[in-house]
C-alpha positions as CSV (number, residue, x, y, z in Angstrom):
1,M,97.4,102.8,111.2
2,A,98.5,106.2,110.4
3,F,95.8,107.5,108.0
4,P,92.8,105.5,108.1
5,G,90.6,107.3,105.7
6,E,93.3,107.2,103.2
7,Y,93.5,103.7,103.9
8,R,89.8,103.2,103.1
9,Q,89.9,104.9,100.2
10,D,93.1,103.6,98.4
11,S,91.8,99.8,99.5
12,L,88.7,100.6,97.6
13,V,90.3,102.3,94.5
14,L,93.1,99.6,94.2
15,T,91.0,96.1,95.3
16,G,87.6,97.3,95.2
17,R,86.8,96.6,98.9
18,V,88.2,97.3,102.3
19,V,91.3,95.5,103.0
20,P,91.1,94.1,106.8
21,H,93.8,95.6,109.4
22,D,94.6,93.7,112.0
23,D,95.2,96.0,115.2
24,S,95.6,93.0,117.3
25,V,99.4,93.0,116.4
26,N,100.9,95.1,118.7
27,D,104.3,93.7,119.9
28,R,106.6,96.4,119.2
29,A,110.0,94.8,120.4
30,E,113.2,95.2,118.3
31,G,113.1,92.9,115.4
32,S,109.1,92.2,115.6
33,K,107.2,91.9,112.8
34,L,105.4,95.2,113.6
35,T,108.9,97.1,114.3
36,T,110.3,95.7,111.3
37,C,107.2,96.6,109.2
38,S,107.1,100.2,110.3
39,D,110.5,100.5,109.7
40,D,110.3,99.8,106.1
41,T,107.2,101.6,105.6
42,R,108.6,104.6,107.2
43,Q,111.4,104.3,105.1
44,E,110.0,104.0,101.8
45,W,107.4,106.8,102.6
46,M,110.5,109.2,102.8
47,R,111.9,107.4,99.6
48,L,108.6,107.9,97.4
49,Y,107.3,111.2,99.1
50,G,110.4,113.1,100.4
51,T,108.4,113.5,103.7
52,P,108.0,112.2,106.8
53,W,105.7,109.3,107.4
54,A,104.2,110.5,110.4
55,R,101.8,113.3,110.9
56,P,101.1,115.2,113.8
57,G,98.1,114.0,115.9
58,G,98.5,110.6,114.0
59,M,98.4,108.0,116.6
60,W,101.3,106.0,117.1
61,C,102.2,103.8,120.0
62,G,105.8,103.3,119.4
63,A,109.5,105.2,119.7
64,F,111.0,106.7,117.1
């Protein structure tokens, strides 16, 4: 999770609760759920905001 504070706040605003986040998903192999979803998120973020999804100091264990 790149931005836990924002995730919490957005979850509360959008759903009225903190939506659970499963940190046990850690398979970063090509084609895995985590890698595919991360790639999709990165592309959608860039499309929407015109800036990279990753932020200096943010935790990311995969490769770009």
